[in-house]
C-alpha positions in Angstrom: 108.6 90.6 107.6 111.7 88.8 106.2 109.7 85.6 105.5 107.0 87.7 103.8 109.5 89.4 101.6 111.2 86.2 100.6 107.8 84.6 99.8 106.8 87.6 97.7 110.2 87.6 95.9 109.8 84.0 95.0 106.3 84.6 93.6 107.5 87.6 91.7 110.2 85.5 90.0 107.6 82.9 89.2 105.2 85.4 87.7 102.4 84.6 90.1 100.9 88.1 90.3 99.1 88.4 87.0 97.4 91.8 87.4 97.2 95.0 89.4 94.5 93.7 91.7 96.7 90.8 92.8 99.5 93.3 93.5 97.2 95.4 95.6 95.7 92.5 97.6 98.5 89.8 97.7 101.5 92.1 98.0 100.7 95.6 99.3 97.9 94.6 101.7 100.0 91.7 103.0 102.9 94.1 103.8 100.5 96.7 105.3 99.0 94.2 107.6 102.5 93.3 108.9 103.1 97.0 109.5 100.1 97.1 111.9 97.6 98.7 109.4 94.3 96.9 109.9 93.5 95.9 106.3 90.1 94.6 107.5 89.0 98.0 108.7 87.8 100.1 105.8 88.1 103.3 107.9 91.8 102.6 108.3 92.7 101.0 105.0 90.4 102.5 102.5 90.4 100.9 99.0 89.4 103.1 96.1 89.3 106.2 98.2 87.5 109.1 96.3 89.6 112.3 96.0 88.3 115.4 94.4 90.4 116.6 91.4 91.0 120.2 90.8 89.5 120.1 87.3 86.1 121.0 85.9 83.9 119.0 83.5 81.6 120.3 80.9 78.9 121.1 83.4 81.3 123.0 85.6 81.1 120.4 88.3 83.9 118.8 90.2 85.2 115.5 88.9 86.6 112.8 91.2 89.4 110.3 91.1 90.1 107.3 93.3 93.3 106.5 95.1 93.9 102.7 95.1 94.6 102.7 98.8 94.4 105.4 101.4 95.6 104.9 105.0 94.0 106.7 108.0 94.7 107.0 111.7 91.5 108.7 112.8 87.9 108.3 111.9 85.3 110.9 111.2 84.6 113.8 108.9 87.8 115.7 109.6 90.2 112.7 109.0 93.4 113.4 107.2 94.9 110.8 104.9 98.3 109.5 106.2 99.4 107.6 103.0 98.2 107.3 99.4 99.3 104.2 97.6 98.8 103.8 93.8 99.4 100.4 92.4 100.3 99.1 89.0 100.6 95.7 87.4 104.1 94.1 87.6 106.5 95.9 85.4 104.2 98.7 84.4 105.3 101.4 86.9 108.5 102.6 85.3 107.0 102.9 81.8 104.1 104.9 83.1 106.0 106.7 85.9 105.4 110.3 84.7 101.6 109.9 84.4 101.5 108.1 87.8 103.3 111.0 89.5 101.0 113.6 87.9 98.0 111.6 89.1 99.3 111.5 92.7 100.2 115.2 92.6 96.7 116.0 91.5 95.2 114.0 94.4 97.5 115.7 96.9 96.6 119.1 95.7 93.2 118.7 97.1 93.6 116.4 100.1 97.3 116.1 101.0 98.6 112.8 102.4 101.8 112.6 104.5 103.5 110.1 102.3 102.6 109.0 98.7 103.7 105.7 97.3 103.9 104.3 93.8 104.4 100.5 93.4 104.0 97.7 91.0 104.6 95.2 93.8 108.3 94.9 93.0 109.4 98.5 92.6 108.4 100.9 95.5 108.8 104.7 95.3 108.2 107.0 98.3 107.3 110.7 98.0 107.1 113.4 100.6 103.8 115.0 99.5 104.4 118.4 101.1 108.0 118.9 99.8 108.7 121.6 97.2 109.5 121.2 93.6 107.9 119.0 91.0 106.3 115.7 92.3 109.2 113.7 90.9 111.6 115.8 93.0 109.7 114.8 96.1 110.9 111.2 95.7 113.0 110.5 98.8 113.5 106.7 98.7 112.8 103.6 96.7 113.5 99.9 96.7 113.2 96.8 94.5 112.0 93.6 96.2 113.8 91.3 93.8 117.1 93.1 93.7 117.5 94.7 97.1 118.5 92.9 100.4 115.8 92.2 103.0 117.5 94.3 105.7 117.4 97.4 103.5 113.8 97.0 102.5 112.7 96.3 106.1 114.5 99.3 107.3 112.7 101.6 104.9 109.3 100.0 105.4 109.6 100.3 109.2 110.8 103.9 109.1 108.4 105.1 106.5 105.3 102.9 106.6 105.0 101.3 110.0 101.7 102.6 111.6 103.4 103.3 114.9 105.5 106.0 113.1 102.5 108.1 112.1 102.6 110.8 111.7 105.5 112.7 113.2 108.3 110.2 112.9 107.4 109.4 109.3 107.6 113.1 108.5 111.1 113.4 110.1 112.3 110.3 108.2 110.9 111.6 104.9 112.7 115.0 105.3 115.9 113.4 106.4 116.0 111.0 103.5 115.0 113.7 101.0 117.9 115.9 102.3 120.3 113.0 102.1 119.2 112.2 98.6 119.8 115.8 97.5 123.3 115.7 99.1 124.2 112.5 97.2 123.0 114.1 93.9 125.2 117.2 94.5 128.2 115.1 95.4 127.7 113.1 92.2 127.8 116.3 90.2 131.4 117.1 91.3 132.8 113.6 91.9 134.5 113.2 88.5 136.1 116.6 88.6 137.4 116.0 92.1 138.8 112.6 91.2 140.5 114.1 88.1 142.1 116.8 90.2 143.2 114.3 92.8 144.8 112.0 90.2 146.5 114.9 88.4 147.7 117.1 91.2 147.5 114.9 94.2 144.8 116.9 95.9 142.5 115.2 98.4 139.4 114.3 96.5 137.0 115.0 99.4 138.5 118.4 100.1 138.4 119.2 96.4 134.7 118.2 96.2 134.0 120.3 99.2 135.6 123.3 97.5 133.8 122.8 94.2 130.4 122.4 96.0 131.0 125.6 97.9 132.2 127.6 94.9 129.9 126.4 92.2 126.8 125.3 94.0 126.9 127.3 97.3 126.6 124.0 99.2 128.6 123.8 102.5 129.1 120.1 103.3 131.6 118.8 105.8 134.5 116.6 104.7 133.2 113.7 106.8 129.7 114.1 105.3 131.1 114.1 101.8 133.2 111.0 102.5 130.3 109.1 104.1 128.1 109.7 101.0 130.9 109.4 98.4 130.2 105.7 97.7 126.7 105.7 99.0 126.1 102.6 101.0 122.7 101.6 102.4 122.8 101.7 106.2 120.9 98.8 107.8 120.7 100.2 111.3 118.2 99.0 113.9 115.5 101.7 114.1 113.2 102.9 116.8 109.5 103.3 115.9 108.8 105.5 119.0 110.7 108.7 118.0 108.6 111.8 117.6 109.0 115.4 116.5 109.6 117.9 119.4 106.4 119.7 120.2 106.5 123.4 120.8 104.0 124.2 123.5 102.4 127.7 123.3 102.9 130.1 126.3 100.3 129.8 129.0 97.7 132.4 128.1 93.9 132.6 128.3 93.2 130.8 125.0 89.8 129.8 123.9 88.5 126.2 123.6 88.2 126.1 119.8 86.1 122.9 119.9 83.3 124.8 121.6 84.0 128.3 120.4 81.5 130.5 118.6 83.3 133.4 117.0 80.1 135.4 116.0 80.4 138.9 117.3 83.9 138.4 118.6 87.3 139.6 117.4 90.7 137.8 117.5 93.6 139.5 119.3 96.5 137.0 119.2 97.0 133.7 117.5 99.6 131.0 118.0 100.4 129.6 114.6 102.7 126.6 114.3 105.6 127.9 116.4 105.0 131.6 117.4 102.5 134.2 118.4 101.0 136.8 116.0 98.9 139.9 116.6 95.7 139.7 114.6 92.6 141.9 114.4 90.1 140.1 112.1 89.0 136.6 111.1 89.9 137.0 107.5 93.2 138.6 108.5 93.9 135.6 110.6 93.1 133.2 107.7 95.4 135.2 105.5 98.2 135.1 108.1 98.0 131.3 108.4 97.7 130.9 104.6 100.8 133.2 104.0 102.9 131.1 106.5 101.9 127.8 104.8 102.5 129.2 101.3 106.0 130.3 102.3 106.7 126.9 103.8 105.1 125.0 100.9 105.4 127.1 97.7 103.5 124.5 95.6 100.5 124.2 97.9 97.0 125.0 96.7 95.7 125.3 100.3 93.2 122.5 99.8 92.0 124.0 96.5 91.6 127.7 97.4 94.9 129.0 96.0 95.6 129.3 92.3 97.7 131.0 89.6 94.5 132.4 88.1 91.4 134.1 89.7 88.8 131.5 89.0 86.2 132.8 91.4 83.1 135.0 90.7 83.4 138.8 91.0 81.5 138.9 94.2 83.9 136.5 96.0 86.6 138.0 98.3 90.0 137.1 96.8 93.5 138.3 97.7 96.8 137.8 96.0 99.8 136.2 97.7 103.1 135.6 95.8 101.4 136.1 92.4 98.6 133.6 93.2 95.0 134.1 94.2 93.5 133.0 97.5 89.8 132.7 98.2 89.1 134.2 101.6 85.3 134.4 101.2 84.5 132.9 104.5 82.5 133.7 107.7 84.2 133.9 111.0 83.5 130.3 111.9 84.4 129.1 108.4 87.7 130.9 108.7 88.6 128.9 111.8 87.5 125.7 110.1 89.6 126.5 107.1 92.6 127.3 109.2 92.4 124.0 111.0 91.9 122.2 107.7 94.9 123.9 106.1 97.2 123.1 109.1 96.1 119.5 109.2 96.6 119.0 105.5 100.2 120.3 105.8 101.0 117.8 108.6 100.4 120.1 111.6 98.1 119.0 114.5 95.7 122.0 114.7 95.1 121.2 118.4 98.7 122.0 119.1 99.8 124.3 116.3 96.8 126.8 116.5 95.7 128.7 119.6 93.6 131.8 119.9 93.1 134.7 122.3 90.0 136.9 121.9 89.9 140.7 122.2 88.1 142.1 125.3 
């Protein structure tokens, strides 16, 4: 990878990449191939991937947008995108950043990727698609190929974009980096005040920063943590691409095989959802339970386009209200199960692990 980065850096400085297409093919695809994404397999690296937008045109029909590059692990109808990459011509990303972020947010509101990336070939910005807040607040890391050292760039690419890390290790890394970024921003807010108090009264600046963070921002950071992030230095540590999230295995009960299960005429009794069991009594009630859990975890979710601030469905459609938003629950028993699996998958949960079902006698 180091040789690739150096070659790209030299070509960037020589203004070799004249347009967005060259950025996409000669920079992004080259890096993806090195990170074990098979760029010759369109089912893995999908160029111009069509994503439905959540807008309507004059004929009340859904319109579509296309992600420049979408990365997939699995093939078939139920595949979930791992990464969306939007590319721009060299130097055009920063000037158009707000619109680019809005575009990616729109794509993710229908079919959520694990990680979203904006790049003009030189500047790379990484977003955790499922994080809360505005899309710009989901930015958890970035680098500049011309300005940043190879070791720093390689560390980020391996942790965030190496295929062997998908999907659980990449999610962990994204959350850890986002949390660290938030801590650095909070420390920066109080740094000047802490330094001033240290110079004037002889107080320890780290302890003073800790006190201010606790008093004014209700943030409880340790002294060592504040000190390590005070003058933020990029840590170029060797990484392992085999780490995974701990998996919580449901208790051993008589669960049904959902792959071959026909719910018609049956009623649910208990459901394992993400990390615990719930008592349920109806299919729509089960769908509502899963939806409520995901809405609480991801306040900005649209649940794949069925959850909105306004009731946009016809009067005969079954709709409920959760946290001042409207959820379409107009589904049959089998469709409820399909929607649950889809919702979980789009929020980075493996439905084969995070959803189990026990049927009433």
